[in-house]
N, C-alpha and C positions, 0 to 999 in steps of 0.2 A: 260808744258814747251816745246812746239813743236818747238819754234824758235831755230834754230841752234846756233845763236850768244848767246842766253841766256844759252843754254846748255854748250857751250864753257866756258862762264864766270863762271858758277856754278862749272864746273869741275876744272877750273884753281884755284878757291878758295879752293876747297877740296884738291887738290894736294899741294898747298902752306901750308895749315893747317897741313896736315898729315906729310909732309916732313920737316916742320919747316923752310921754306924759305919765303922771303918777297913776291916774285911774281914768276910766271912761264911763260916763253916765249912760243909762239906757237910751236916752234920746239924743246922744251925741252924734254929730254928723262927721263922717270920716274926712270929708274935704274941708270942713270948717276947722277941724283940729289940726290942719296942716298937711293932710294927706295929698300925695301927688301920684303920678302914674307909676313911679318906681316903688313907692310905698305900697300901692295897690297890688302890684305884682308880688311883693313880699308877703303881704297879708293873705293873698289868695293861696300862695304856696304853703305857708305855715298853717293856714286854716285847713287845707286839704290833708296835710299830714296829721294834724291834731284830731281830725274827724275820721281818719282812716278811710278816706275816700279814694277812689281810683284816680290815676294821674289825669285822665281826660276831664275830670270834674274841676280841675284847676281853672280852666277857662270859664266855666259856669260861675265859679266863685268870684273870679275877677270881674266879670260883667255884672254880677249882683251888686258889687260896690257902686256901680254907676246907677243902677236901677233902684237900689234900696240902700241909700248911704247912711242911714242911722243904724246904730248897733242892734237895736231891737229888731228892726226889719231884716237886717242882714242875717242875724242869728235865726230868725224864723225861716228864711229861704234856705240857709245852710242846713238847718235841722230837717226841713222837708225833703231836701235832696238826699240827705243822709238816710232817712227812713226808706226812701225809694230804693237805695242800694243795699240795704240790710238783707242778709240771707233769711229766708223764711224757715 
């Protein structure tokens, strides 16, 4: 899933599912939508699986929610890391 738009869409669905909201806007803040530490762990795990990232990247995706709490910024970080792990 190297396409950034596809990454964004996948992450938006994950956030909506975990946070129990109908949809997530690009500038939505994970914590303002009701996210907590347990939800962050779920989002990181599901994001890793959806992006096909190695298991060790789950921690990176978890910490990214603290550093980049909006969906757009989180998707950018997730996509950048994904590109770094893509085979050449």
